C-alpha positions in Angstrom: 12.8 18.0 5.8 13.3 17.4 9.5 9.7 17.5 10.9 7.2 15.0 9.5 3.6 14.1 10.4 2.1 10.7 9.9 -1.6 9.7 9.9 -2.3 6.2 10.9 1.0 6.1 12.9 0.0 2.9 14.7 -0.9 1.0 11.5 0.8 -1.7 9.4 2.7 0.9 7.4 2.7 3.8 9.9 4.4 2.1 12.8 7.5 0.8 11.0 7.6 4.1 9.0 7.8 6.1 12.2 10.7 3.9 13.4 12.5 4.5 10.1 12.0 8.2 10.2 13.3 8.5 13.7 16.3 6.4 12.7 17.0 8.9 9.9 16.9 11.9 12.2 13.4 13.1 11.7 11.0 14.5 14.4 7.6 12.9 14.1 4.1 13.8 15.1 1.9 10.8 14.7 -1.9 10.8 14.5 -3.9 7.8 15.7 -7.6 7.1 16.0 -7.3 5.7 19.5 -4.6 5.3 22.2 -2.0 2.8 21.0 1.2 1.1 21.9 3.8 3.9 21.6 7.4 3.6 20.4 9.7 4.7 23.1 11.3 7.7 21.5 11.6 11.3 22.4 11.4 12.1 18.7 7.8 10.9 18.3 4.7 12.8 19.6 1.5 10.9 19.5 -1.8 12.7 19.0 -5.2 10.8 19.4 -7.6 12.4 17.0 -10.5 10.0 17.0 -12.7 9.6 13.9 -10.9 11.1 11.0 -14.2 12.1 9.4 -15.2 14.4 12.3 -14.2 18.0 12.7 -10.5 18.1 13.6 -8.5 21.2 14.0 -5.7 19.9 11.8 -4.0 23.2 11.1 -3.0 23.6 14.8 -1.6 20.1 14.9 0.3 20.6 11.6 1.9 24.0 12.3 5.7 23.9 12.3 5.8 20.6 10.3 7.1 20.4 6.8 5.7 17.2 5.4 2.7 14.9 6.0 2.5 11.3 5.0 -1.1 10.3 4.8 -1.4 6.6 5.6 -4.8 6.5 7.3 -7.9 5.5 5.5 -10.5 2.9 4.9 -8.8 -0.2 3.6 -10.2 -2.4 0.8 -12.8 -4.8 2.2 -14.9 -7.7 0.9 -17.8 -6.7 3.2 -20.9 -6.7 1.0 -22.5 -4.1 3.3 -19.9 -1.4 2.5 -21.2 1.5 0.6 -19.5 4.0 -1.7 -20.2 6.8 0.7 -18.4 5.0 3.4 -15.2 5.0 1.3 -15.7 8.5 0.0 -16.2 10.0 3.5 -12.9 8.5 4.8 -10.6 8.2 1.8 -11.7 11.2 -0.2 -13.4 13.9 1.8 -11.1 13.5 4.9 -8.1 13.5 2.7 -9.2 16.7 1.0 -9.9 18.4 4.3 -6.5 17.3 5.7 -4.7 18.8 2.6 -6.6 22.1 2.9 -5.7 22.4 6.5 -2.1 21.4 5.7 -2.0 24.4 3.3 -3.2 26.7 6.0 -0.6 25.4 8.4 2.2 26.0 6.0 3.0 22.3 5.3 5.3 22.1 2.3 4.8 18.5 1.0 1.9 16.0 1.1 2.7 12.4 0.4 -0.4 10.3 -0.3 -0.6 6.5 -0.2 -3.1 5.6 -3.0 -3.7 2.3 -4.6 -3.0 0.5 -7.9 -6.7 -0.2 -7.9 -7.0 3.3 -9.4 -5.6 1.7 -12.5 -7.8 -1.3 -12.4 -8.2 -4.8 -10.9 -6.0 -6.8 -13.2 -3.7 -6.9 -16.2 -4.2 -9.4 -19.0 -2.5 -11.2 -21.9 -3.1 -10.0 -25.4 -3.4 -12.8 -28.0 -2.4 -15.2 -25.2 1.3 -14.3 -25.7 3.4 -13.6 -22.7 5.5 -11.0 -24.5 2.4 -8.9 -25.3 1.1 -8.8 -21.7 -0.3 -5.5 -20.7 1.2 -4.0 -17.6 -0.1 -1.1 -15.5 1.9 2.2 -16.1 1.9 5.6 -14.4 0.1 7.3 -17.3 -2.7 4.7 -17.8 -6.3 6.1 -17.9 -7.7 5.3 -14.4 -10.2 2.5 -14.4 -11.2 1.6 -10.8 -13.6 -1.2 -10.5 -14.7 -1.0 -6.8 -15.6 1.5 -4.2 -12.1 1.5 -2.7 -10.5 2.3 -6.0 -13.0 5.0 -6.9 -12.5 6.7 -3.5 -8.7 6.7 -4.0 -9.0 8.1 -7.5 -11.3 10.9 -6.2 -8.9 11.7 -3.5 -6.1 12.0 -6.0 -8.2 14.4 -8.1 -9.0 16.6 -5.0 -5.3 16.7 -4.0 -4.1 17.7 -7.5 -6.6 20.5 -7.5 -5.4 21.8 -4.1 -1.8 21.4 -5.2 -2.3 23.5 -8.3 -4.2 26.2 -6.5 -1.9 26.4 -3.4 1.5 25.2 -4.4 1.4 22.3 -2.0 4.0 19.8 -3.1 2.1 16.6 -3.9 3.5 13.1 -4.2 1.2 10.2 -4.9 2.2 6.5 -4.5 -0.1 3.8 -6.0 0.5 0.6 -4.0 -0.2 -3.0 -4.8 -0.5 -5.5 -2.0 2.0 -4.6 0.8 3.5 -7.5 2.7 5.7 -7.6 5.8 5.8 -8.4 9.4 2.4 -7.9 11.0 0.5 -8.4 7.7 -3.2 -9.2 8.1 -6.0 -10.3 5.8 -5.9 -13.0 3.2 -2.1 -13.2 3.2 -2.0 -13.9 6.9 -4.6 -16.7 6.3 -2.4 -18.1 3.6 0.6 -18.1 5.9 -1.3 -20.0 8.5 -2.3 -22.6 6.0 1.3 -23.0 4.8 2.4 -23.4 8.4 -0.1 -26.2 8.9 1.2 -28.0 5.8 -2.2 -27.8 4.1 -2.2 -29.0 0.5 -3.4 -26.2 -1.7 -5.2 -26.5 -5.1 -3.0 -24.1 -7.0 -0.6 -26.1 -9.1 -2.3 -25.1 -12.4 -2.1 -21.4 -11.7 0.5 -19.5 -13.9 -0.2 -15.9 -13.0 2.1 -13.0 -12.3 1.5 -10.4 -9.6 3.4 -7.3 -8.4 3.8 -6.9 -4.7 5.8 -4.6 -2.5 7.5 -5.4 0.8 7.0 -3.0 3.7 10.8 -2.4 3.9 11.0 -1.4 0.2 8.0 0.8 0.6 9.5 2.6 3.6 12.8 3.1 1.8 10.9 4.8 -1.0 8.8 7.0 1.3 12.0 8.2 2.9 13.2 9.3 -0.5 9.9 11.0 -1.4 10.1 13.2 1.7 13.1 15.1 0.4 13.6 14.4 -3.3 13.4 17.5 -5.4 11.9 15.7 -8.4 9.2 13.8 -6.4 6.5 16.5 -6.3 3.9 16.5 -9.1 4.3 12.8 -9.8 2.2 9.7 -9.4 4.6 6.8 -8.7 3.7 3.2 -9.2 5.6 1.0 -6.8 6.6 -2.7 -6.4 9.5 -4.9 -5.6 10.2 -5.1 -9.3 10.0 -8.9 -9.0 6.7 -10.3 -10.1 5.5 -13.6 -8.6 3.0 -16.3 -9.4 0.8 -17.5 -6.5 2.7 -20.8 -6.3 6.1 -18.9 -6.2 4.8 -16.7 -3.4 3.7 -19.8 -1.4 7.1 -21.5 -2.0 9.0 -18.4 -0.8 6.8 -18.3 2.4 7.2 -22.0 3.0 11.0 -21.8 2.6 11.2 -18.9 4.9 9.2 -20.8 7.5 11.3 -24.0 7.0 8.1 -25.8 5.8 7.3 -27.7 2.7 4.6 -26.5 0.2 2.1 -29.0 -1.2 0.0 -28.4 -4.3 -2.6 -30.4 -6.2 -4.2 -29.6 -9.6 -7.7 -28.1 -9.8 -8.8 -26.5 -13.1 -9.1 -22.8 -13.0 -12.7 -22.9 -14.1 -13.5 -25.1 -11.1 -11.8 -22.7 -8.7 -13.7 -19.8 -10.2 -17.0 -21.7 -9.8 -16.3 -22.6 -6.2 -15.4 -19.0 -5.4 -18.6 -17.8 -7.0 -20.7 -20.2 -4.9 -18.9 -19.1 -1.8 -19.2 -15.4 -2.7 -15.4 -15.0 -2.7 -14.9 -14.2 -6.3 -12.7 -11.2 -5.6 -10.4 -13.3 -3.3 -10.0 -16.0 -6.0 -9.3 -13.4 -8.7 -6.4 -12.2 -6.6 -5.1 -15.7 -6.3 -5.4 -16.7 -10.0 -5.3 -13.4 -11.9 -2.5 -11.2 -13.2 -1.6 -7.7 -11.8 1.7 -6.4 -13.1 3.1 -3.0 -12.5 5.8 -1.0 -14.5 7.9 1.0 -12.0 10.4 2.2 -14.6 9.2 5.8 -14.2 9.6 5.6 -10.4 13.1 4.2 -10.7 14.2 6.8 -13.3 12.8 10.0 -11.6 13.9 9.0 -8.1 17.0 7.1 -9.0 15.6 4.3 -6.8 16.0 0.6 -6.8 14.2 -1.6 -4.2 16.9 -2.4 -1.7 15.4 -5.7 -0.5 14.7 -8.7 -2.7 11.4 -10.6 -2.5 13.2 -13.5 -0.9 14.6 -11.2 1.9 11.3 -9.3 2.3 9.4 -12.5 2.8 11.9 -13.8 5.3 11.5 -10.5 7.2 7.7 -11.0 7.1 7.6 -14.4 8.6 10.6 -14.0 11.0 9.9 -10.5 12.2 13.3 -9.0 11.3 13.3 -5.2 11.4 16.0 -3.4 9.5 15.2 -0.1 11.1 15.8 -1.0 14.8 
């Protein structure tokens, strides 16, 4: 497919994705909420659409394009004032409307960036034996625990219904934490602490978490645009290299040519402190397990992550861009 639309074209994923698509010979129409810094390319047309929940004449914008990659949405947040309706309006209803309009415009394929939170918040050990550890798989029964996960699951359901009724080719990717140059949120805060040489109370943490580097994700998205076996599947994605929190910190520190410093604090104390500070979710992501089985993704798409975690983290902290 030569003509691709991207929602959230100026976002953390959308911007490097658009560069990669142009480099691969695609013509891009990118949708953004507000005017943004634009990549200097004759192959990218930017369209400011405003609030994605408002009435937008999508079908006119989508005519003549073969594929849409839907990156825009309301990201996971720890804001206690967020309501389920806020997430459903942006992540579910707007996605359904976009897909319906895509069908009217004759778009062939719809690639949806969902979340591993559809599967649940964490994996766990059975009988305290590592070899029996449960890992999220593509055919797990969905078990979202927060508003964000629920809204992504409902969007998936709506898209599948549209796909069955219309023949729209649907590809769903469930993402864990995506890291890379320009990352924000808690990972950026962690990077700043490491840069300052701040000792961190994590030496007793022995968790395992799946992540995906932005470069690996984009490589997979390029495949999903054209691969004949991609439609109709829900793909779980990761770097296929799980890390503990301390391993992640060590990788980042090494890439920044800094030293990492840890001291021991019992897990129970860390949990108690996070409860008092109302940051229980943040702490669970630091100490908990979240492992993803991507064997189905690798098999169907004949895909292997091209960048190691080591290389991906170096690109994150140094700003290397393989697509320029």
